[in-house]
ZAVO-865254 format. One record per residue: residue number from 1; residue in three letters; x, y, z of N, C-alpha, C, O in turn. Coordinates in steps of 0.001 Angstrom, whole numbers, plus 500000, padded with zeros to 6 digits. Layout:
# residues N
<site drenba="NUM" mimar="ALA" n_east="X" n_north="Y" n_up="Z" ca_east="X" ca_north="Y" ca_up="Z" c_east="X" c_north="Y" c_up="Z" o_east="X" o_north="Y" o_up="Z"/>
...
This chain:
# residues 67
<site drenba="1" mimar="UNK" n_east="494794" n_north="500755" n_up="501665" ca_east="495735" ca_north="501291" ca_up="500731" c_east="497106" c_north="500736" c_up="501085" o_east="497564" o_north="500860" o_up="502221"/>
<site drenba="2" mimar="UNK" n_east="497745" n_north="500133" n_up="500117" ca_east="499097" ca_north="499613" ca_up="500296" c_east="500081" c_north="500667" c_up="499822" o_east="499967" o_north="501189" o_up="498714"/>
<site drenba="3" mimar="UNK" n_east="501046" n_north="500971" n_up="500673" ca_east="502111" ca_north="501900" ca_up="500298" c_east="503279" c_north="501064" c_up="499802" o_east="503750" o_north="500169" o_up="500503"/>
<site drenba="4" mimar="UNK" n_east="503745" n_north="501355" n_up="498601" ca_east="504750" ca_north="500520" ca_up="497953" c_east="505719" c_north="501376" c_up="497143" o_east="505554" o_north="502591" o_up="497032"/>
<site drenba="5" mimar="UNK" n_east="506712" n_north="500731" n_up="496592" ca_east="507656" ca_north="501383" ca_up="495681" c_east="507661" c_north="500609" c_up="494362" o_east="507292" o_north="499435" o_up="494325"/>
<site drenba="6" mimar="UNK" n_east="508074" n_north="501264" n_up="493297" ca_east="508150" ca_north="500623" ca_up="491978" c_east="509452" c_north="499836" c_up="491857" o_east="510348" o_north="500200" o_up="491095"/>
<site drenba="7" mimar="UNK" n_east="509536" n_north="498749" n_up="492627" ca_east="510714" ca_north="497891" ca_up="492560" c_east="510254" c_north="496439" c_up="492545" o_east="509184" o_north="496108" o_up="493054"/>
<site drenba="8" mimar="UNK" n_east="511073" n_north="495586" n_up="491957" ca_east="510717" ca_north="494167" ca_up="491816" c_east="510494" c_north="493494" c_up="493169" o_east="509656" o_north="492599" o_up="493279"/>
<site drenba="9" mimar="UNK" n_east="511223" n_north="493907" n_up="494187" ca_east="511082" ca_north="493302" ca_up="495512" c_east="509680" c_north="493481" c_up="496093" o_east="509279" o_north="492725" o_up="496978"/>
<site drenba="10" mimar="UNK" n_east="508934" n_north="494470" n_up="495607" ca_east="507590" ca_north="494722" ca_up="496121" c_east="506494" c_north="494074" c_up="495271" o_east="505313" o_north="494185" o_up="495602"/>
<site drenba="11" mimar="UNK" n_east="506869" n_north="493402" n_up="494186" ca_east="505870" ca_north="492746" ca_up="493328" c_east="505007" c_north="491760" c_up="494100" o_east="503790" o_north="491732" o_up="493917"/>
<site drenba="12" mimar="UNK" n_east="505605" n_north="490964" n_up="494945" ca_east="504850" ca_north="489961" ca_up="495706" c_east="503847" c_north="490621" c_up="496649" o_east="502740" o_north="490113" o_up="496826"/>
<site drenba="13" mimar="UNK" n_east="504222" n_north="491744" n_up="497255" ca_east="503297" ca_north="492470" ca_up="498127" c_east="502096" c_north="492986" c_up="497321" o_east="500949" o_north="492859" o_up="497748"/>
<site drenba="14" mimar="UNK" n_east="502380" n_north="493568" n_up="496154" ca_east="501295" ca_north="494096" ca_up="495325" c_east="500393" c_north="492973" c_up="494831" o_east="499171" o_north="493123" o_up="494822"/>
<site drenba="15" mimar="UNK" n_east="500977" n_north="491853" n_up="494421" ca_east="500186" ca_north="490706" ca_up="493965" c_east="499278" c_north="490190" c_up="495076" o_east="498101" o_north="489916" o_up="494844"/>
<site drenba="16" mimar="UNK" n_east="499817" n_north="490058" n_up="496263" ca_east="499040" ca_north="489573" ca_up="497400" c_east="497913" c_north="490542" c_up="497753" o_east="496787" o_north="490122" o_up="498019"/>
<site drenba="17" mimar="UNK" n_east="498220" n_north="491826" n_up="497755" ca_east="497207" ca_north="492846" ca_up="498059" c_east="496119" c_north="492848" c_up="496993" o_east="494935" o_north="492948" o_up="497315"/>
<site drenba="18" mimar="UNK" n_east="496512" n_north="492740" n_up="495730" ca_east="495553" ca_north="492694" ca_up="494623" c_east="494638" c_north="491478" c_up="494757" o_east="493428" o_north="491597" o_up="494571"/>
<site drenba="19" mimar="UNK" n_east="495196" n_north="490312" n_up="495077" ca_east="494390" ca_north="489103" ca_up="495277" c_east="493397" c_north="489285" c_up="496416" o_east="492235" o_north="488898" o_up="496293"/>
<site drenba="20" mimar="UNK" n_east="493845" n_north="489871" n_up="497522" ca_east="492960" ca_north="490129" ca_up="498655" c_east="491825" c_north="491058" c_up="498246" o_east="490667" o_north="490820" o_up="498589"/>
<site drenba="21" mimar="UNK" n_east="492158" n_north="492123" n_up="497508" ca_east="491137" ca_north="493083" ca_up="497076" c_east="490102" c_north="492430" c_up="496174" o_east="488908" o_north="492694" o_up="496318"/>
<site drenba="22" mimar="UNK" n_east="490531" n_north="491590" n_up="495254" ca_east="489606" ca_north="490907" ca_up="494353" c_east="488694" c_north="489970" c_up="495135" o_east="487493" o_north="489912" o_up="494873"/>
<site drenba="23" mimar="UNK" n_east="489246" n_north="489248" n_up="496078" ca_east="488461" ca_north="488303" ca_up="496875" c_east="487436" c_north="488995" c_up="497769" o_east="486402" o_north="488406" o_up="498085"/>
<site drenba="24" mimar="UNK" n_east="487703" n_north="490229" n_up="498179" ca_east="486838" ca_north="490913" ca_up="499129" c_east="486096" c_north="492111" c_up="498537" o_east="485418" o_north="492830" o_up="499272"/>
<site drenba="25" mimar="UNK" n_east="486206" n_north="492338" n_up="497258" ca_east="485609" ca_north="493529" ca_up="496645" c_east="484084" c_north="493493" c_up="496621" o_east="483454" o_north="494550" o_up="496577"/>
<site drenba="26" mimar="UNK" n_east="483481" n_north="492327" n_up="496647" ca_east="482024" ca_north="492240" ca_up="496568" c_east="481339" c_north="492447" c_up="497912" o_east="480112" o_north="492531" o_up="497958"/>
<site drenba="27" mimar="UNK" n_east="482073" n_north="492530" n_up="498980" ca_east="481478" ca_north="492669" ca_up="500309" c_east="480848" c_north="494030" c_up="500552" o_east="479866" o_north="494127" o_up="501288"/>
<site drenba="28" mimar="UNK" n_east="481380" n_north="495069" n_up="499959" ca_east="480849" ca_north="496410" ca_up="500185" c_east="481126" c_north="497293" c_up="498981" o_east="482208" o_north="497255" o_up="498394"/>
<site drenba="29" mimar="UNK" n_east="480133" n_north="498083" n_up="498630" ca_east="480312" ca_north="499034" ca_up="497536" c_east="481166" c_north="500224" c_up="497967" o_east="481698" o_north="500944" o_up="497122"/>
<site drenba="30" mimar="UNK" n_east="481298" n_north="500430" n_up="499265" ca_east="482010" ca_north="501608" ca_up="499741" c_east="483477" c_north="501346" c_up="500074" o_east="484256" o_north="502293" o_up="500181"/>
<site drenba="31" mimar="UNK" n_east="483863" n_north="500102" n_up="500236" ca_east="485261" ca_north="499793" ca_up="500545" c_east="486038" c_north="499685" c_up="499241" o_east="485678" o_north="498918" o_up="498348"/>
<site drenba="32" mimar="UNK" n_east="487100" n_north="500457" n_up="499149" ca_east="487940" ca_north="500463" ca_up="497949" c_east="489374" c_north="500137" c_up="498339" o_east="489830" o_north="500492" o_up="499426"/>
<site drenba="33" mimar="UNK" n_east="490069" n_north="499467" n_up="497454" ca_east="491457" ca_north="499097" ca_up="497680" c_east="492324" c_north="499805" c_up="496641" o_east="491929" o_north="499958" o_up="495486"/>
<site drenba="34" mimar="UNK" n_east="493508" n_north="500233" n_up="497068" ca_east="494434" ca_north="500897" ca_up="496148" c_east="495850" c_north="500715" c_up="496664" o_east="496066" o_north="500504" o_up="497857"/>
<site drenba="35" mimar="UNK" n_east="496805" n_north="500799" n_up="495760" ca_east="498183" ca_north="500916" ca_up="496208" c_east="498767" c_north="502181" c_up="495636" o_east="498445" o_north="502596" o_up="494523"/>
<site drenba="36" mimar="UNK" n_east="499639" n_north="502786" n_up="496427" ca_east="500223" ca_north="504071" ca_up="496090" c_east="501737" c_north="503899" c_up="496043" o_east="502350" o_north="503370" o_up="496971"/>
<site drenba="37" mimar="UNK" n_east="502316" n_north="504354" n_up="494953" ca_east="503771" ca_north="504280" ca_up="494790" c_east="504443" c_north="505458" c_up="495497" o_east="504187" o_north="506619" o_up="495178"/>
<site drenba="38" mimar="UNK" n_east="505300" n_north="505138" n_up="496453" ca_east="506042" ca_north="506183" ca_up="497148" c_east="506899" c_north="506977" c_up="496160" o_east="507077" o_north="508183" o_up="496332"/>
<site drenba="39" mimar="UNK" n_east="507424" n_north="506322" n_up="495142" ca_east="508298" ca_north="506972" ca_up="494162" c_east="507618" c_north="508144" c_up="493452" o_east="508265" o_north="509150" o_up="493159"/>
<site drenba="40" mimar="UNK" n_east="506316" n_north="508020" n_up="493174" ca_east="505617" ca_north="509050" ca_up="492409" c_east="504656" c_north="509885" c_up="493248" o_east="504210" o_north="510941" o_up="492799"/>
<site drenba="41" mimar="UNK" n_east="504329" n_north="509433" n_up="494453" ca_east="503398" ca_north="510147" ca_up="495322" c_east="504019" c_north="510432" c_up="496692" o_east="503355" o_north="510304" o_up="497721"/>
<site drenba="42" mimar="UNK" n_east="505277" n_north="510813" n_up="496695" ca_east="506011" ca_north="511001" ca_up="497946" c_east="505337" c_north="511976" c_up="498913" o_east="505252" o_north="511662" o_up="500100"/>
<site drenba="43" mimar="UNK" n_east="504855" n_north="513135" n_up="498474" ca_east="504201" ca_north="514037" ca_up="499445" c_east="502987" c_north="513388" c_up="500123" o_east="502776" o_north="513567" o_up="501323"/>
<site drenba="44" mimar="UNK" n_east="502191" n_north="512636" n_up="499353" ca_east="501033" ca_north="511967" ca_up="499935" c_east="501463" c_north="510875" c_up="500911" o_east="500919" o_north="510776" o_up="502011"/>
<site drenba="45" mimar="UNK" n_east="502429" n_north="510060" n_up="500516" ca_east="502914" ca_north="508985" ca_up="501390" c_east="503482" c_north="509569" c_up="502679" o_east="503235" o_north="509036" o_up="503760"/>
<site drenba="46" mimar="UNK" n_east="504228" n_north="510640" n_up="502577" ca_east="504770" ca_north="511276" ca_up="503781" c_east="503658" c_north="511794" c_up="504687" o_east="503769" o_north="511739" o_up="505912"/>
<site drenba="47" mimar="UNK" n_east="502583" n_north="512300" n_up="504075" ca_east="501501" ca_north="512852" ca_up="504890" c_east="500748" c_north="511766" c_up="505660" o_east="500267" o_north="512029" o_up="506762"/>
<site drenba="48" mimar="UNK" n_east="500632" n_north="510561" n_up="505112" ca_east="499912" ca_north="509493" ca_up="505822" c_east="500829" c_north="508644" c_up="506700" o_east="500349" o_north="507799" o_up="507456"/>
<site drenba="49" mimar="UNK" n_east="502139" n_north="508857" n_up="506610" ca_east="503087" ca_north="508087" ca_up="507438" c_east="503897" c_north="508997" c_up="508359" o_east="504901" o_north="508570" o_up="508928"/>
<site drenba="50" mimar="UNK" n_east="503472" n_north="510225" n_up="508506" ca_east="504186" ca_north="511196" ca_up="509338" c_east="505643" c_north="511297" c_up="508927" o_east="506531" o_north="511417" o_up="509772"/>
<site drenba="51" mimar="UNK" n_east="505886" n_north="511248" n_up="507607" ca_east="507213" ca_north="511424" ca_up="507061" c_east="508109" c_north="510198" c_up="507091" o_east="509293" o_north="510292" o_up="506767"/>
<site drenba="52" mimar="UNK" n_east="507562" n_north="509044" n_up="507477" ca_east="508401" ca_north="507851" ca_up="507635" c_east="508485" c_north="506969" c_up="506398" o_east="509347" o_north="506091" o_up="506345"/>
<site drenba="53" mimar="UNK" n_east="507636" n_north="507161" n_up="505412" ca_east="507729" ca_north="506394" ca_up="504177" c_east="506959" c_north="505088" c_up="504193" o_east="506275" o_north="504762" o_up="505164"/>
<site drenba="54" mimar="UNK" n_east="507082" n_north="504344" n_up="503098" ca_east="506272" ca_north="503150" ca_up="502861" c_east="506763" c_north="501907" c_up="503581" o_east="505981" o_north="500981" o_up="503800"/>
<site drenba="55" mimar="UNK" n_east="508034" n_north="501860" n_up="503954" ca_east="508605" ca_north="500643" ca_up="504541" c_east="508697" c_north="500775" c_up="506059" o_east="509166" o_north="501790" o_up="506575"/>
<site drenba="56" mimar="UNK" n_east="508247" n_north="499745" n_up="506764" ca_east="508353" ca_north="499688" ca_up="508215" c_east="509819" c_north="499471" c_up="508573" o_east="510399" o_north="498448" o_up="508209"/>
<site drenba="57" mimar="UNK" n_east="510412" n_north="500406" n_up="509269" ca_east="511845" ca_north="500335" ca_up="509593" c_east="512202" c_north="499136" c_up="510468" o_east="513287" o_north="498570" o_up="510332"/>
<site drenba="58" mimar="UNK" n_east="511313" n_north="498753" n_up="511348" ca_east="511590" ca_north="497658" ca_up="512277" c_east="511481" c_north="496303" c_up="511598" o_east="512356" o_north="495452" o_up="511758"/>
<site drenba="59" mimar="UNK" n_east="510395" n_north="496099" n_up="510830" ca_east="510133" ca_north="494795" ca_up="510235" c_east="510578" c_north="494663" c_up="508783" o_east="510723" o_north="493552" o_up="508273"/>
<site drenba="60" mimar="UNK" n_east="510795" n_north="495797" n_up="508116" ca_east="511168" ca_north="495749" ca_up="506701" c_east="509996" c_north="495444" c_up="505789" o_east="510185" o_north="495201" o_up="504597"/>
<site drenba="61" mimar="UNK" n_east="508782" n_north="495454" n_up="506335" ca_east="507589" ca_north="495180" ca_up="505532" c_east="506962" c_north="496486" c_up="505066" o_east="507337" o_north="497567" o_up="505519"/>
<site drenba="62" mimar="UNK" n_east="506006" n_north="496371" n_up="504158" ca_east="505304" ca_north="497545" ca_up="503658" c_east="504173" c_north="497910" c_up="504603" o_east="503705" o_north="497084" o_up="505388"/>
<site drenba="63" mimar="UNK" n_east="503742" n_north="499165" n_up="504514" ca_east="502670" ca_north="499643" ca_up="505366" c_east="501341" c_north="499637" c_up="504612" o_east="501286" o_north="499859" o_up="503402"/>
<site drenba="64" mimar="UNK" n_east="500283" n_north="499376" n_up="505363" ca_east="498930" ca_north="499466" ca_up="504842" c_east="498220" c_north="500528" c_up="505658" o_east="498337" o_north="500563" o_up="506883"/>
<site drenba="65" mimar="UNK" n_east="497479" n_north="501401" n_up="504973" ca_east="496781" ca_north="502477" ca_up="505642" c_east="495296" c_north="502399" c_up="505346" o_east="494902" o_north="502114" o_up="504215"/>
<site drenba="66" mimar="UNK" n_east="494482" n_north="502646" n_up="506334" ca_east="493034" ca_north="502717" ca_up="506149" c_east="492621" c_north="504171" c_up="506280" o_east="492850" o_north="504803" o_up="507311"/>
<site drenba="67" mimar="UNK" n_east="492015" n_north="504691" n_up="505231" ca_east="491574" ca_north="506092" ca_up="505250" c_east="490073" c_north="506165" c_up="505202" o_east="489508" o_north="507259" o_up="505210"/>
């Protein structure tokens, strides 16, 4: 699951994640890929990031979570 925001700067991250998901979707029926918008799902994003949000403060990159 890619944690993202609805901003143009994150389009490239979503495109890359989507391409990866398409390329690897046939490997398993049980593995699913999704991206979650912090803007609209803030309580959920906070719960999986211990309140830190979608962006890595140190690197400035987006976070990916495996659930």
